[in-house]
All heavy atoms as a GROMACS GRO file, in nm:
protein
  594
    1MET      N    1  -2.267  -1.426   4.508
    1MET     CA    2  -2.132  -1.380   4.480
    1MET      C    3  -2.051  -1.491   4.410
    1MET      O    4  -1.979  -1.463   4.315
    1MET     CB    5  -2.065  -1.337   4.611
    1MET     CG    6  -1.925  -1.288   4.596
    1MET     SD    7  -1.932  -1.129   4.512
    1MET     CE    8  -1.766  -1.083   4.522
    2ILE      N    9  -2.064  -1.611   4.458
    2ILE     CA   10  -1.992  -1.722   4.398
    2ILE      C   11  -2.044  -1.744   4.256
    2ILE      O   12  -1.968  -1.777   4.165
    2ILE     CB   13  -2.007  -1.850   4.484
    2ILE    CG1   14  -1.932  -1.830   4.615
    2ILE    CG2   15  -1.955  -1.971   4.409
    2ILE    CD1   16  -1.944  -1.946   4.709
    3PHE      N   17  -2.174  -1.724   4.238
    3PHE     CA   18  -2.233  -1.740   4.105
    3PHE      C   19  -2.171  -1.641   4.006
    3PHE      O   20  -2.142  -1.676   3.892
    3PHE     CB   21  -2.385  -1.721   4.114
    3PHE     CG   22  -2.452  -1.729   3.979
    3PHE    CD1   23  -2.465  -1.851   3.914
    3PHE    CD2   24  -2.501  -1.615   3.918
    3PHE    CE1   25  -2.526  -1.858   3.789
    3PHE    CE2   26  -2.561  -1.621   3.794
    3PHE     CZ   27  -2.574  -1.744   3.729
    4LEU      N   28  -2.148  -1.516   4.047
    4LEU     CA   29  -2.089  -1.415   3.959
    4LEU      C   30  -1.944  -1.451   3.923
    4LEU      O   31  -1.902  -1.432   3.808
    4LEU     CB   32  -2.094  -1.277   4.024
    4LEU     CG   33  -2.234  -1.215   4.034
    4LEU    CD1   34  -2.228  -1.082   4.107
    4LEU    CD2   35  -2.295  -1.197   3.897
    5VAL      N   36  -1.869  -1.501   4.020
    5VAL     CA   37  -1.731  -1.543   3.993
    5VAL      C   38  -1.732  -1.658   3.892
    5VAL      O   39  -1.652  -1.660   3.798
    5VAL     CB   40  -1.659  -1.583   4.125
    5VAL    CG1   41  -1.525  -1.649   4.096
    5VAL    CG2   42  -1.643  -1.463   4.216
    6PHE      N   43  -1.821  -1.754   3.911
    6PHE     CA   44  -1.832  -1.866   3.818
    6PHE      C   45  -1.870  -1.816   3.679
    6PHE      O   46  -1.816  -1.861   3.578
    6PHE     CB   47  -1.936  -1.966   3.871
    6PHE     CG   48  -1.960  -2.080   3.778
    6PHE    CD1   49  -1.867  -2.181   3.763
    6PHE    CD2   50  -2.078  -2.086   3.703
    6PHE    CE1   51  -1.889  -2.286   3.676
    6PHE    CE2   52  -2.100  -2.190   3.616
    6PHE     CZ   53  -2.006  -2.290   3.602
    7LEU      N   54  -1.962  -1.722   3.671
    7LEU     CA   55  -2.007  -1.668   3.543
    7LEU      C   56  -1.895  -1.594   3.472
    7LEU      O   57  -1.874  -1.611   3.351
    7LEU     CB   58  -2.128  -1.576   3.566
    7LEU     CG   59  -2.195  -1.521   3.441
    7LEU    CD1   60  -2.253  -1.636   3.359
    7LEU    CD2   61  -2.304  -1.422   3.478
    8VAL      N   62  -1.819  -1.513   3.545
    8VAL     CA   63  -1.707  -1.439   3.485
    8VAL      C   64  -1.600  -1.537   3.436
    8VAL      O   65  -1.545  -1.522   3.326
    8VAL     CB   66  -1.648  -1.337   3.586
    8VAL    CG1   67  -1.516  -1.281   3.535
    8VAL    CG2   68  -1.748  -1.225   3.611
    9ALA      N   69  -1.570  -1.640   3.514
    9ALA     CA   70  -1.470  -1.740   3.474
    9ALA      C   71  -1.519  -1.816   3.350
    9ALA      O   72  -1.440  -1.846   3.260
    9ALA     CB   73  -1.443  -1.836   3.589
   10LEU      N   74  -1.645  -1.846   3.346
   10LEU     CA   75  -1.701  -1.917   3.231
   10LEU      C   76  -1.692  -1.830   3.105
   10LEU      O   77  -1.650  -1.877   2.998
   10LEU     CB   78  -1.847  -1.955   3.259
   10LEU     CG   79  -1.919  -2.030   3.146
   10LEU    CD1   80  -1.856  -2.167   3.129
   10LEU    CD2   81  -2.066  -2.041   3.179
   11LEU      N   82  -1.726  -1.704   3.116
   11LEU     CA   83  -1.717  -1.614   3.001
   11LEU      C   84  -1.573  -1.594   2.956
   11LEU      O   85  -1.544  -1.590   2.835
   11LEU     CB   86  -1.781  -1.478   3.034
   11LEU     CG   87  -1.933  -1.478   3.048
   11LEU    CD1   88  -1.981  -1.341   3.095
   11LEU    CD2   89  -1.999  -1.514   2.917
   12LEU      N   90  -1.482  -1.584   3.052
   12LEU     CA   91  -1.341  -1.570   3.019
   12LEU      C   92  -1.290  -1.696   2.947
   12LEU      O   93  -1.217  -1.688   2.847
   12LEU     CB   94  -1.259  -1.545   3.145
   12LEU     CG   95  -1.111  -1.514   3.126
   12LEU    CD1   96  -1.094  -1.388   3.044
   12LEU    CD2   97  -1.044  -1.500   3.261
   13GLY      N   98  -1.330  -1.812   2.993
   13GLY     CA   99  -1.291  -1.937   2.928
   13GLY      C  100  -1.346  -1.948   2.788
   13GLY      O  101  -1.278  -1.994   2.696
   14VAL      N  102  -1.470  -1.906   2.769
   14VAL     CA  103  -1.530  -1.910   2.636
   14VAL      C  104  -1.455  -1.815   2.541
   14VAL      O  105  -1.427  -1.851   2.426
   14VAL     CB  106  -1.680  -1.874   2.643
   14VAL    CG1  107  -1.737  -1.849   2.504
   14VAL    CG2  108  -1.756  -1.985   2.712
   15CYS      N  109  -1.422  -1.697   2.589
   15CYS     CA  110  -1.349  -1.601   2.504
   15CYS      C  111  -1.211  -1.653   2.466
   15CYS      O  112  -1.170  -1.646   2.349
   15CYS     CB  113  -1.336  -1.467   2.577
   15CYS     SG  114  -1.491  -1.377   2.591
   16ILE      N  115  -1.137  -1.707   2.563
   16ILE     CA  116  -1.004  -1.759   2.533
   16ILE      C  117  -1.014  -1.880   2.440
   16ILE      O  118  -0.935  -1.893   2.346
   16ILE     CB  119  -0.930  -1.794   2.665
   16ILE    CG1  120  -0.896  -1.666   2.740
   16ILE    CG2  121  -0.804  -1.874   2.637
   16ILE    CD1  122  -0.838  -1.688   2.877
   17GLY      N  123  -1.110  -1.966   2.462
   17GLY     CA  124  -1.129  -2.081   2.374
   17GLY      C  125  -1.162  -2.040   2.232
   17GLY      O  126  -1.112  -2.099   2.136
   18THR      N  127  -1.244  -1.938   2.218
   18THR     CA  128  -1.280  -1.888   2.085
   18THR      C  129  -1.158  -1.830   2.014
   18THR      O  130  -1.138  -1.854   1.894
   18THR     CB  131  -1.390  -1.781   2.096
   18THR    OG1  132  -1.503  -1.838   2.161
   18THR    CG2  133  -1.431  -1.730   1.959
   19LEU      N  134  -1.075  -1.757   2.086
   19LEU     CA  135  -0.954  -1.700   2.026
   19LEU      C  136  -0.858  -1.810   1.980
   19LEU      O  137  -0.803  -1.805   1.870
   19LEU     CB  138  -0.883  -1.608   2.125
   19LEU     CG  139  -0.951  -1.474   2.152
   19LEU    CD1  140  -0.878  -1.400   2.264
   19LEU    CD2  141  -0.954  -1.389   2.028
   20LEU      N  142  -0.839  -1.910   2.065
   20LEU     CA  143  -0.748  -2.019   2.029
   20LEU      C  144  -0.802  -2.100   1.911
   20LEU      O  145  -0.727  -2.138   1.822
   20LEU     CB  146  -0.725  -2.110   2.150
   20LEU     CG  147  -0.643  -2.049   2.264
   20LEU    CD1  148  -0.637  -2.145   2.382
   20LEU    CD2  149  -0.504  -2.012   2.217
   21ARG      N  150  -0.931  -2.125   1.911
   21ARG     CA  151  -0.991  -2.200   1.802
   21ARG      C  152  -0.982  -2.122   1.671
   21ARG      O  153  -0.954  -2.177   1.566
   21ARG     CB  154  -1.136  -2.233   1.833
   21ARG     CG  155  -1.200  -2.321   1.728
   21ARG     CD  156  -1.341  -2.355   1.761
   21ARG     NE  157  -1.411  -2.236   1.808
   21ARG     CZ  158  -1.532  -2.236   1.859
   21ARG    NH1  159  -1.598  -2.349   1.870
   21ARG    NH2  160  -1.590  -2.125   1.898
   22GLY      N  161  -1.006  -1.992   1.677
   22GLY     CA  162  -0.995  -1.908   1.557
   22GLY      C  163  -0.854  -1.907   1.502
   22GLY      O  164  -0.833  -1.916   1.381
   23ARG      N  165  -0.757  -1.899   1.590
   23ARG     CA  166  -0.617  -1.901   1.546
   23ARG      C  167  -0.582  -2.036   1.482
   23ARG      O  168  -0.515  -2.042   1.380
   23ARG     CB  169  -0.526  -1.874   1.665
   23ARG     CG  170  -0.381  -1.858   1.626
   23ARG     CD  171  -0.299  -1.811   1.741
   23ARG     NE  172  -0.331  -1.672   1.769
   23ARG     CZ  173  -0.267  -1.598   1.857
   23ARG    NH1  174  -0.171  -1.650   1.929
   23ARG    NH2  175  -0.300  -1.472   1.876
   24TYR      N  176  -0.630  -2.144   1.542
   24TYR     CA  177  -0.604  -2.278   1.489
   24TYR      C  178  -0.668  -2.296   1.352
   24TYR      O  179  -0.606  -2.347   1.258
   24TYR     CB  180  -0.657  -2.384   1.586
   24TYR     CG  181  -0.649  -2.524   1.535
   24TYR    CD1  182  -0.528  -2.592   1.533
   24TYR    CD2  183  -0.763  -2.589   1.488
   24TYR    CE1  184  -0.520  -2.722   1.486
   24TYR    CE2  185  -0.756  -2.719   1.440
   24TYR     CZ  186  -0.635  -2.784   1.440
   24TYR     OH  187  -0.627  -2.912   1.393
   25ILE      N  188  -0.791  -2.252   1.337
   25ILE     CA  189  -0.862  -2.265   1.209
   25ILE      C  190  -0.795  -2.177   1.103
   25ILE      O  191  -0.776  -2.220   0.988
   25ILE     CB  192  -1.011  -2.229   1.225
   25ILE    CG1  193  -1.081  -2.338   1.306
   25ILE    CG2  194  -1.078  -2.210   1.090
   25ILE    CD1  195  -1.224  -2.305   1.342
   26ARG      N  196  -0.757  -2.056   1.140
   26ARG     CA  197  -0.692  -1.966   1.045
   26ARG      C  198  -0.561  -2.027   0.995
   26ARG      O  199  -0.529  -2.023   0.877
   26ARG     CB  200  -0.665  -1.830   1.109
   26ARG     CG  201  -0.615  -1.729   1.011
   26ARG     CD  202  -0.590  -1.591   1.071
   26ARG     NE  203  -0.677  -1.556   1.179
   26ARG     CZ  204  -0.634  -1.507   1.296
   26ARG    NH1  205  -0.507  -1.489   1.318
   26ARG    NH2  206  -0.720  -1.476   1.391
   27GLN      N  207  -0.483  -2.085   1.085
   27GLN     CA  208  -0.357  -2.146   1.046
   27GLN      C  209  -0.381  -2.265   0.952
   27GLN      O  210  -0.308  -2.285   0.856
   27GLN     CB  211  -0.278  -2.192   1.169
   27GLN     CG  212  -0.138  -2.238   1.137
   27GLN     CD  213  -0.052  -2.127   1.081
   27GLN    OE1  214  -0.065  -2.010   1.119
   27GLN    NE2  215   0.034  -2.161   0.988
   28GLY      N  216  -0.486  -2.341   0.979
   28GLY     CA  217  -0.519  -2.453   0.891
   28GLY      C  218  -0.558  -2.408   0.752
   28GLY      O  219  -0.519  -2.470   0.652
   29VAL      N  220  -0.633  -2.300   0.744
   29VAL     CA  221  -0.674  -2.248   0.613
   29VAL      C  222  -0.553  -2.195   0.538
   29VAL      O  223  -0.538  -2.219   0.417
   29VAL     CB  224  -0.781  -2.137   0.631
   29VAL    CG1  225  -0.804  -2.062   0.501
   29VAL    CG2  226  -0.911  -2.197   0.682
   30ILE      N  227  -0.464  -2.125   0.607
   30ILE     CA  228  -0.344  -2.073   0.542
   30ILE      C  229  -0.256  -2.186   0.492
   30ILE      O  230  -0.204  -2.181   0.380
   30ILE     CB  231  -0.267  -1.981   0.639
   30ILE    CG1  232  -0.344  -1.852   0.659
   30ILE    CG2  233  -0.127  -1.950   0.587
   30ILE    CD1  234  -0.287  -1.762   0.767
   31ASP      N  235  -0.239  -2.290   0.572
   31ASP     CA  236  -0.158  -2.404   0.529
   31ASP      C  237  -0.220  -2.473   0.409
   31ASP      O  238  -0.149  -2.525   0.323
   31ASP     CB  239  -0.142  -2.504   0.644
   31ASP     CG  240  -0.051  -2.453   0.754
   31ASP    OD1  241   0.024  -2.356   0.729
   31ASP    OD2  242  -0.056  -2.509   0.865
   32ASP      N  243  -0.350  -2.474   0.401
   32ASP     CA  244  -0.419  -2.538   0.288
   32ASP      C  245  -0.408  -2.456   0.161
   32ASP      O  246  -0.393  -2.510   0.052
   32ASP     CB  247  -0.566  -2.561   0.325
   32ASP     CG  248  -0.639  -2.641   0.219
   32ASP    OD1  249  -0.581  -2.737   0.166
   32ASP    OD2  250  -0.755  -2.607   0.190
   33LEU      N  251  -0.414  -2.325   0.173
   33LEU     CA  252  -0.416  -2.238   0.055
   33LEU      C  253  -0.277  -2.199   0.006
   33LEU      O  254  -0.263  -2.157  -0.110
   33LEU     CB  255  -0.495  -2.111   0.084
   33LEU     CG  256  -0.645  -2.126   0.099
   33LEU    CD1  257  -0.708  -1.992   0.131
   33LEU    CD2  258  -0.707  -2.184  -0.026
   34ASP      N  259  -0.175  -2.211   0.089
   34ASP     CA  260  -0.042  -2.162   0.053
   34ASP      C  261   0.012  -2.225  -0.076
   34ASP      O  262   0.059  -2.153  -0.164
   34ASP     CB  263   0.055  -2.183   0.169
   34ASP     CG  264   0.185  -2.110   0.148
   34ASP    OD1  265   0.181  -1.998   0.093
   34ASP    OD2  266   0.290  -2.164   0.188
   35PRO      N  267   0.007  -2.358  -0.095
   35PRO     CA  268   0.058  -2.414  -0.221
   35PRO      C  269  -0.022  -2.368  -0.343
   35PRO      O  270   0.035  -2.340  -0.449
   35PRO     CB  271   0.044  -2.565  -0.204
   35PRO     CG  272   0.030  -2.589  -0.059
   35PRO     CD  273  -0.031  -2.465  -0.002
   36LYS      N  274  -0.152  -2.356  -0.327
   36LYS     CA  275  -0.236  -2.311  -0.439
   36LYS      C  276  -0.203  -2.166  -0.477
   36LYS      O  277  -0.194  -2.132  -0.595
   36LYS     CB  278  -0.383  -2.321  -0.403
   36LYS     CG  279  -0.432  -2.463  -0.385
   36LYS     CD  280  -0.576  -2.466  -0.341
   36LYS     CE  281  -0.622  -2.607  -0.308
   36LYS     NZ  282  -0.758  -2.609  -0.256
   37LEU      N  283  -0.184  -2.082  -0.375
   37LEU     CA  284  -0.155  -1.942  -0.402
   37LEU      C  285  -0.018  -1.925  -0.467
   37LEU      O  286  -0.002  -1.842  -0.557
   37LEU     CB  287  -0.163  -1.860  -0.273
   37LEU     CG  288  -0.303  -1.843  -0.216
   37LEU    CD1  289  -0.296  -1.768  -0.082
   37LEU    CD2  290  -0.393  -1.769  -0.311
   38SER      N  291   0.080  -2.002  -0.424
   38SER     CA  292   0.213  -1.990  -0.484
   38SER      C  293   0.211  -2.039  -0.629
   38SER      O  294   0.278  -1.983  -0.715
   38SER     CB  295   0.318  -2.064  -0.402
   38SER     OG  296   0.289  -2.201  -0.397
   39ARG      N  297   0.134  -2.143  -0.658
   39ARG     CA  298   0.122  -2.191  -0.795
   39ARG      C  299   0.051  -2.086  -0.882
   39ARG      O  300   0.094  -2.059  -0.995
   39ARG     CB  301   0.045  -2.322  -0.799
   39ARG     CG  302   0.044  -2.385  -0.938
   39ARG     CD  303  -0.024  -2.520  -0.942
   39ARG     NE  304  -0.167  -2.506  -0.919
   39ARG     CZ  305  -0.234  -2.561  -0.818
   39ARG    NH1  306  -0.171  -2.636  -0.730
   39ARG    NH2  307  -0.364  -2.543  -0.805
   40MET      N  308  -0.052  -2.025  -0.829
   40MET     CA  309  -0.122  -1.920  -0.904
   40MET      C  310  -0.031  -1.800  -0.928
   40MET      O  311  -0.036  -1.739  -1.036
   40MET     CB  312  -0.248  -1.877  -0.828
   40MET     CG  313  -0.358  -1.980  -0.832
   40MET     SD  314  -0.499  -1.939  -0.728
   40MET     CE  315  -0.559  -1.791  -0.806
   41GLN      N  316   0.053  -1.766  -0.830
   41GLN     CA  317   0.146  -1.654  -0.847
   41GLN      C  318   0.246  -1.686  -0.958
   41GLN      O  319   0.279  -1.599  -1.039
   41GLN     CB  320   0.220  -1.626  -0.716
   41GLN     CG  321   0.311  -1.505  -0.723
   41GLN     CD  322   0.236  -1.377  -0.748
   41GLN    OE1  323   0.132  -1.352  -0.687
   41GLN    NE2  324   0.285  -1.295  -0.839
   42GLY      N  325   0.292  -1.809  -0.964
   42GLY     CA  326   0.383  -1.849  -1.072
   42GLY      C  327   0.317  -1.838  -1.208
   42GLY      O  328   0.379  -1.793  -1.305
   43GLN      N  329   0.191  -1.881  -1.217
   43GLN     CA  330   0.119  -1.870  -1.343
   43GLN      C  331   0.098  -1.724  -1.384
   43GLN      O  332   0.112  -1.689  -1.502
   43GLN     CB  333  -0.016  -1.942  -1.333
   43GLN     CG  334  -0.005  -2.092  -1.323
   43GLN     CD  335  -0.138  -2.159  -1.293
   43GLN    OE1  336  -0.234  -2.094  -1.251
   43GLN    NE2  337  -0.143  -2.290  -1.313
   44LEU      N  338   0.066  -1.640  -1.287
   44LEU     CA  339   0.050  -1.497  -1.318
   44LEU      C  340   0.181  -1.434  -1.363
   44LEU      O  341   0.183  -1.350  -1.454
   44LEU     CB  342  -0.005  -1.423  -1.196
   44LEU     CG  343  -0.152  -1.449  -1.164
   44LEU    CD1  344  -0.188  -1.382  -1.031
   44LEU    CD2  345  -0.242  -1.399  -1.273
   45ASN      N  346   0.292  -1.474  -1.302
   45ASN     CA  347   0.423  -1.422  -1.344
   45ASN      C  348   0.454  -1.465  -1.488
   45ASN      O  349   0.508  -1.386  -1.566
   45ASN     CB  350   0.532  -1.471  -1.249
   45ASN     CG  351   0.524  -1.404  -1.114
   45ASN    OD1  352   0.461  -1.300  -1.098
   45ASN    ND2  353   0.588  -1.464  -1.016
   46THR      N  354   0.420  -1.589  -1.522
   46THR     CA  355   0.442  -1.637  -1.658
   46THR      C  356   0.358  -1.558  -1.758
   46THR      O  357   0.407  -1.516  -1.864
   46THR     CB  358   0.408  -1.787  -1.668
   46THR    OG1  359   0.488  -1.858  -1.574
   46THR    CG2  360   0.432  -1.840  -1.807
   47ILE      N  361   0.232  -1.537  -1.726
   47ILE     CA  362   0.144  -1.460  -1.814
   47ILE      C  363   0.196  -1.318  -1.830
   47ILE      O  364   0.197  -1.262  -1.941
   47ILE     CB  365  -0.001  -1.461  -1.760
   47ILE    CG1  366  -0.060  -1.602  -1.773
   47ILE    CG2  367  -0.087  -1.359  -1.834
   47ILE    CD1  368  -0.191  -1.618  -1.701
   48GLU      N  369   0.241  -1.258  -1.722
   48GLU     CA  370   0.293  -1.122  -1.728
   48GLU      C  371   0.417  -1.114  -1.817
   48GLU      O  372   0.430  -1.022  -1.898
   48GLU     CB  373   0.327  -1.073  -1.587
   48GLU     CG  374   0.377  -0.932  -1.582
   48GLU     CD  375   0.416  -0.889  -1.442
   48GLU    OE1  376   0.416  -0.972  -1.350
   48GLU    OE2  377   0.446  -0.770  -1.426
   49ALA      N  378   0.507  -1.211  -1.805
   49ALA     CA  379   0.628  -1.212  -1.888
   49ALA      C  380   0.593  -1.231  -2.035
   49ALA      O  381   0.650  -1.163  -2.122
   49ALA     CB  382   0.722  -1.322  -1.841
   50GLU      N  383   0.500  -1.321  -2.064
   50GLU     CA  384   0.459  -1.343  -2.204
   50GLU      C  385   0.393  -1.219  -2.262
   50GLU      O  386   0.417  -1.182  -2.378
   50GLU     CB  387   0.364  -1.462  -2.213
   50GLU     CG  388   0.430  -1.595  -2.189
   50GLU     CD  389   0.333  -1.711  -2.189
   50GLU    OE1  390   0.211  -1.687  -2.205
   50GLU    OE2  391   0.378  -1.825  -2.174
   51LEU      N  392   0.310  -1.154  -2.184
   51LEU     CA  393   0.244  -1.033  -2.230
   51LEU      C  394   0.344  -0.921  -2.256
   51LEU      O  395   0.335  -0.850  -2.357
   51LEU     CB  396   0.139  -0.989  -2.128
   51LEU     CG  397   0.047  -0.875  -2.167
   51LEU    CD1  398  -0.035  -0.913  -2.289
   51LEU    CD2  399  -0.044  -0.838  -2.052
   52ALA      N  400   0.441  -0.905  -2.168
   52ALA     CA  401   0.543  -0.802  -2.187
   52ALA      C  402   0.624  -0.831  -2.313
   52ALA      O  403   0.657  -0.738  -2.390
   52ALA     CB  404   0.635  -0.797  -2.065
   53TYR      N  405   0.654  -0.958  -2.338
   53TYR     CA  406   0.727  -0.995  -2.460
   53TYR      C  407   0.646  -0.962  -2.584
   53TYR      O  408   0.698  -0.907  -2.681
   53TYR     CB  409   0.764  -1.143  -2.457
   53TYR     CG  410   0.823  -1.192  -2.586
   53TYR    CD1  411   0.953  -1.159  -2.621
   53TYR    CD2  412   0.747  -1.268  -2.674
   53TYR    CE1  413   1.007  -1.202  -2.740
   53TYR    CE2  414   0.800  -1.311  -2.794
   53TYR     CZ  415   0.930  -1.278  -2.827
   53TYR     OH  416   0.982  -1.321  -2.945
   54MET      N  417   0.517  -0.998  -2.582
   54MET     CA  418   0.433  -0.973  -2.699
   54MET      C  419   0.417  -0.823  -2.726
   54MET      O  420   0.420  -0.780  -2.841
   54MET     CB  421   0.296  -1.039  -2.680
   54MET     CG  422   0.301  -1.190  -2.676
   54MET     SD  423   0.370  -1.264  -2.823
   54MET     CE  424   0.245  -1.225  -2.942
   55VAL      N  425   0.400  -0.746  -2.621
   55VAL     CA  426   0.384  -0.600  -2.638
   55VAL      C  427   0.512  -0.540  -2.693
   55VAL      O  428   0.509  -0.457  -2.786
   55VAL     CB  429   0.343  -0.535  -2.504
   55VAL    CG1  430   0.358  -0.384  -2.511
   55VAL    CG2  431   0.200  -0.572  -2.469
   56SER      N  432   0.627  -0.581  -2.641
   56SER     CA  433   0.753  -0.525  -2.690
   56SER      C  434   0.780  -0.568  -2.834
   56SER      O  435   0.831  -0.490  -2.914
   56SER     CB  436   0.869  -0.563  -2.599
   56SER     OG  437   0.887  -0.702  -2.599
   57ALA      N  438   0.745  -0.692  -2.869
   57ALA     CA  439   0.764  -0.738  -3.007
   57ALA      C  440   0.674  -0.660  -3.102
   57ALA      O  441   0.716  -0.619  -3.211
   57ALA     CB  442   0.735  -0.888  -3.017
   58ARG      N  443   0.550  -0.638  -3.062
   58ARG     CA  444   0.457  -0.562  -3.146
   58ARG      C  445   0.503  -0.417  -3.161
   58ARG      O  446   0.495  -0.358  -3.269
   58ARG     CB  447   0.317  -0.568  -3.085
   58ARG     CG  448   0.212  -0.499  -3.163
   58ARG     CD  449   0.182  -0.571  -3.292
   58ARG     NE  450   0.072  -0.504  -3.359
   58ARG     CZ  451   0.054  -0.506  -3.488
   58ARG    NH1  452   0.134  -0.574  -3.564
   58ARG    NH2  453  -0.047  -0.443  -3.541
   59TYR      N  454   0.552  -0.360  -3.052
   59TYR     CA  455   0.602  -0.221  -3.056
   59TYR      C  456   0.722  -0.211  -3.151
   59TYR      O  457   0.731  -0.118  -3.231
   59TYR     CB  458   0.641  -0.176  -2.916
   59TYR     CG  459   0.692  -0.036  -2.908
   59TYR    CD1  460   0.607   0.072  -2.922
   59TYR    CD2  461   0.827  -0.010  -2.888
   59TYR    CE1  462   0.654   0.201  -2.916
   59TYR    CE2  463   0.877   0.117  -2.882
   59TYR     CZ  464   0.789   0.223  -2.896
   59TYR     OH  465   0.836   0.350  -2.891
   60ALA      N  466   0.812  -0.308  -3.145
   60ALA     CA  467   0.928  -0.307  -3.234
   60ALA      C  468   0.885  -0.323  -3.379
   60ALA      O  469   0.939  -0.258  -3.470
   60ALA     CB  470   1.024  -0.418  -3.195
   61GLU      N  471   0.785  -0.408  -3.403
   61GLU     CA  472   0.735  -0.428  -3.539
   61GLU      C  473   0.671  -0.300  -3.593
   61GLU      O  474   0.696  -0.260  -3.708
   61GLU     CB  475   0.632  -0.541  -3.539
   61GLU     CG  476   0.572  -0.572  -3.673
   61GLU     CD  477   0.464  -0.680  -3.663
   61GLU    OE1  478   0.476  -0.770  -3.579
   61GLU    OE2  479   0.367  -0.669  -3.740
   62LEU      N  480   0.592  -0.233  -3.511
   62LEU     CA  481   0.529  -0.108  -3.556
   62LEU      C  482   0.633   0.002  -3.578
   62LEU      O  483   0.622   0.080  -3.672
   62LEU     CB  484   0.424  -0.063  -3.454
   62LEU     CG  485   0.297  -0.146  -3.449
   62LEU    CD1  486   0.207  -0.098  -3.336
   62LEU    CD2  487   0.223  -0.139  -3.582
   63ASN      N  488   0.732   0.007  -3.493
   63ASN     CA  489   0.838   0.107  -3.510
   63ASN      C  490   0.914   0.083  -3.640
   63ASN      O  491   0.951   0.177  -3.709
   63ASN     CB  492   0.936   0.103  -3.393
   63ASN     CG  493   0.905   0.210  -3.292
   63ASN    OD1  494   0.824   0.297  -3.316
   63ASN    ND2  495   0.972   0.203  -3.179
   64ALA      N  496   0.939  -0.043  -3.672
   64ALA     CA  497   1.012  -0.075  -3.795
   64ALA      C  498   0.929  -0.036  -3.916
   64ALA      O  499   0.984   0.009  -4.018
   64ALA     CB  500   1.046  -0.223  -3.798
   65ARG      N  501   0.799  -0.052  -3.910
   65ARG     CA  502   0.712  -0.017  -4.022
   65ARG      C  503   0.697   0.133  -4.039
   65ARG      O  504   0.695   0.184  -4.151
   65ARG     CB  505   0.573  -0.076  -4.000
   65ARG     CG  506   0.554  -0.206  -4.063
   65ARG     CD  507   0.407  -0.240  -4.066
   65ARG     NE  508   0.392  -0.378  -4.027
   65ARG     CZ  509   0.280  -0.435  -3.991
   65ARG    NH1  510   0.170  -0.363  -3.987
   65ARG    NH2  511   0.274  -0.561  -3.960
   66LEU      N  512   0.684   0.204  -3.929
   66LEU     CA  513   0.654   0.347  -3.935
   66LEU      C  514   0.777   0.435  -3.954
   66LEU      O  515   0.765   0.546  -4.003
   66LEU     CB  516   0.579   0.389  -3.809
   66LEU     CG  517   0.441   0.325  -3.790
   66LEU    CD1  518   0.381   0.370  -3.659
   66LEU    CD2  519   0.349   0.361  -3.906
   67SER      N  520   0.893   0.391  -3.912
   67SER     CA  521   1.010   0.477  -3.923
   67SER      C  522   1.056   0.481  -4.069
   67SER      O  523   1.065   0.378  -4.135
   67SER     CB  524   1.123   0.427  -3.834
   67SER     OG  525   1.165   0.300  -3.876
   68PRO      N  526   1.082   0.600  -4.119
   68PRO     CA  527   1.125   0.610  -4.259
   68PRO      C  528   1.266   0.553  -4.274
   68PRO      O  529   1.351   0.569  -4.188
   68PRO     CB  530   1.121   0.760  -4.287
   68PRO     CG  531   1.134   0.824  -4.154
   68PRO     CD  532   1.075   0.729  -4.055
   69GLU      N  533   1.286   0.485  -4.384
   69GLU     CA  534   1.419   0.430  -4.410
   69GLU      C  535   1.510   0.544  -4.452
   69GLU      O  536   1.469   0.638  -4.519
   69GLU     CB  537   1.411   0.324  -4.519
   69GLU     CG  538   1.331   0.203  -4.478
   69GLU     CD  539   1.330   0.097  -4.585
   69GLU    OE1  540   1.415   0.101  -4.677
   69GLU    OE2  541   1.242   0.011  -4.578
   70PRO      N  542   1.634   0.535  -4.410
   70PRO     CA  543   1.727   0.644  -4.449
   70PRO      C  544   1.742   0.648  -4.602
   70PRO      O  545   1.759   0.545  -4.666
   70PRO     CB  546   1.857   0.608  -4.382
   70PRO     CG  547   1.839   0.474  -4.319
   70PRO     CD  548   1.695   0.436  -4.331
   71GLN      N  549   1.733   0.768  -4.655
   71GLN     CA  550   1.743   0.784  -4.801
   71GLN      C  551   1.888   0.796  -4.841
   71GLN      O  552   1.966   0.866  -4.776
   71GLN     CB  553   1.665   0.908  -4.847
   71GLN     CG  554   1.517   0.897  -4.818
   71GLN     CD  555   1.444   1.024  -4.860
   71GLN    OE1  556   1.506   1.121  -4.902
   71GLN    NE2  557   1.313   1.022  -4.846
   72GLN      N  558   1.921   0.730  -4.947
   72GLN     CA  559   2.058   0.737  -4.996
   72GLN      C  560   2.068   0.855  -5.094
   72GLN      O  561   1.978   0.879  -5.175
   72GLN     CB  562   2.098   0.608  -5.067
   72GLN     CG  563   2.097   0.489  -4.974
   72GLN     CD  564   2.130   0.362  -5.051
   72GLN    OE1  565   2.136   0.360  -5.173
   72GLN    NE2  566   2.150   0.255  -4.977
   73GLN      N  567   2.178   0.924  -5.082
   73GLN     CA  568   2.196   1.039  -5.170
   73GLN      C  569   2.258   0.990  -5.301
   73GLN      O  570   2.354   0.915  -5.303
   73GLN     CB  571   2.291   1.140  -5.106
   73GLN     CG  572   2.229   1.201  -4.981
   73GLN     CD  573   2.328   1.297  -4.915
   73GLN    OE1  574   2.443   1.307  -4.953
   73GLN    NE2  575   2.278   1.368  -4.816
   74ASN      N  576   2.196   1.031  -5.410
   74ASN     CA  577   2.248   0.994  -5.544
   74ASN      C  578   2.346   1.099  -5.591
   74ASN      O  579   2.311   1.216  -5.603
   74ASN     CB  580   2.134   0.982  -5.645
   74ASN     CG  581   2.040   0.867  -5.610
   74ASN    OD1  582   2.085   0.770  -5.549
   74ASN    ND2  583   1.916   0.879  -5.649
   75ARG      N  584   2.467   1.058  -5.618
   75ARG     CA  585   2.567   1.154  -5.665
   75ARG      C  586   2.611   1.121  -5.802
   75ARG      O  587   2.626   1.029  -5.859
   75ARG     CB  588   2.689   1.155  -5.574
   75ARG     CG  589   2.653   1.216  -5.441
   75ARG     CD  590   2.779   1.227  -5.360
   75ARG     NE  591   2.742   1.276  -5.228
   75ARG     CZ  592   2.826   1.326  -5.147
   75ARG    NH1  593   2.952   1.335  -5.179
   75ARG    NH2  594   2.791   1.370  -5.031
   0.00000   0.00000   0.00000
């Protein structure tokens, strides 16, 4: 009976230790990756803004080429 109590306590300790260690490791990984991820997000935002500018400039250029110029009436 004492052996079973010891075994249950040992298993409970191992489970709690594993949970705490996993949480500690996860927090360490997040702290390590956070600056890199924020820098990458900034770079992606810059690329997105540049791409939107280029697409809108190209669209304006094509619209200017394709739209007929207003014709003047000769009187």
